Wavefront OBJ file of the C-alpha trace (Angstrom):
o trace
v 50.191 -105.666 -6.898
v 49.498 -102.068 -8.304
v 51.919 -99.013 -7.508
v 50.729 -95.345 -6.984
v 51.514 -95.003 -10.718
v 49.348 -97.798 -11.737
v 52.126 -100.170 -12.960
v 51.280 -103.690 -12.432
v 53.807 -105.942 -10.455
v 53.724 -109.627 -11.130
v 55.647 -112.801 -9.694
v 56.473 -115.485 -11.919
v 57.336 -118.869 -9.966
v 58.927 -120.783 -13.094
v 60.182 -124.337 -11.972
v 63.143 -122.980 -10.426
v 65.583 -119.930 -9.690
v 66.575 -119.836 -13.103
v 63.005 -119.199 -14.512
v 61.626 -117.010 -11.433
v 61.206 -113.272 -12.076
v 59.391 -110.256 -11.310
v 57.795 -108.483 -14.163
v 56.250 -104.974 -14.344
v 53.799 -103.548 -16.796
v 52.611 -100.109 -17.536
v 49.342 -98.860 -16.293
v 46.498 -99.914 -18.412
v 48.590 -102.613 -20.327
v 46.545 -104.939 -22.061
v 46.881 -107.781 -24.598
v 50.164 -109.344 -25.482
v 52.474 -106.556 -24.412
v 56.231 -106.686 -23.153
v 57.002 -105.832 -19.416
v 58.918 -102.469 -18.979
v 61.033 -104.140 -16.596
v 61.953 -107.637 -15.380
v 63.727 -108.656 -12.117
v 65.271 -112.038 -13.045
v 68.622 -113.902 -12.790
v 70.996 -115.757 -10.317
v 71.935 -112.566 -8.256
v 68.152 -111.785 -7.440
v 67.642 -114.697 -5.072
v 64.117 -115.150 -6.515
v 63.092 -118.727 -6.528
v 59.342 -119.607 -7.224
v 58.260 -116.297 -5.646
v 54.603 -116.271 -4.592
v 53.990 -113.096 -3.055
v 54.552 -109.398 -3.422
v 54.092 -106.276 -1.786
v 55.341 -102.508 -2.627
v 55.841 -99.767 0.566
v 54.616 -96.939 -1.899
v 56.912 -97.715 -4.704
v 60.009 -97.149 -2.708
v 60.792 -100.912 -2.476
v 59.461 -104.439 -4.012
v 59.165 -107.188 -1.546
v 58.927 -110.787 -2.869
v 58.266 -114.104 -0.815
v 59.949 -117.001 -2.303
v 58.882 -120.537 -1.821
v 61.349 -122.750 -3.217
v 59.286 -126.026 -2.458
v 62.176 -128.264 -3.700
v 65.075 -126.766 -1.755
v 63.069 -125.378 1.273
v 64.919 -122.057 0.873
v 62.210 -119.760 1.899
v 62.882 -116.228 1.878
v 61.789 -112.605 1.365
v 63.885 -110.503 -0.697
v 63.742 -106.626 -1.114
v 64.530 -104.785 -4.170
v 64.635 -100.822 -4.872
v 61.422 -99.681 -6.524
v 63.280 -99.090 -9.827
v 65.041 -102.555 -9.791
v 65.597 -104.057 -13.358
v 67.498 -107.175 -14.707
v 69.775 -109.240 -12.420
v 69.823 -107.217 -9.400
v 70.946 -108.256 -5.893
v 68.303 -107.726 -2.964
v 68.854 -104.805 -0.842
v 67.657 -106.930 2.212
v 67.154 -110.799 2.376
v 65.376 -112.312 5.217
v 65.932 -116.033 5.388
v 67.160 -118.697 7.678
v 65.929 -121.219 10.127
v 65.581 -118.679 13.035
v 62.865 -116.938 10.781
v 60.284 -119.391 11.156
v 59.569 -118.927 7.429
v 57.790 -122.092 5.782
v 56.325 -121.590 2.369
v 55.464 -117.950 2.543
v 53.037 -116.949 -0.002
v 51.500 -113.368 0.566
v 52.839 -110.159 1.781
v 50.959 -106.968 2.844
v 51.452 -103.550 4.047
l 1 2 3 4 5 6 7 8 9 10 11 12 13 14 15 16 17 18 19 20 21 22 23 24 25 26 27 28 29 30 31 32 33 34 35 36 37 38 39 40 41 42 43 44 45 46 47 48 49 50 51 52 53 54 55 56 57 58 59 60 61 62 63 64 65 66 67 68 69 70 71 72 73 74 75 76 77 78 79 80 81 82 83 84 85 86 87 88 89 90 91 92 93 94 95 96 97 98 99 100 101 102 103 104 105 106
């Protein structure tokens, strides 16, 4: 996913919540570059994210599809989130009808 400033947002599903993340790279990044921001950690609620969407750079939406635990969710972060940050919104639970969400779009 690319934001209006050209920054590149990537979901990294890892093998568990402990290794899942969202990384952000500068516009035009190439080669073996370090992300400018990383959203990762126990507080994030990320667990094998498969999809990502941006609403014009104001918020980051991630679809987590934790296959082993069946804890499917959509988490929402501020557009400038970095580190082990809590989502500002979490959509999860049996009433949602979520089942292995893998893509988001606006």
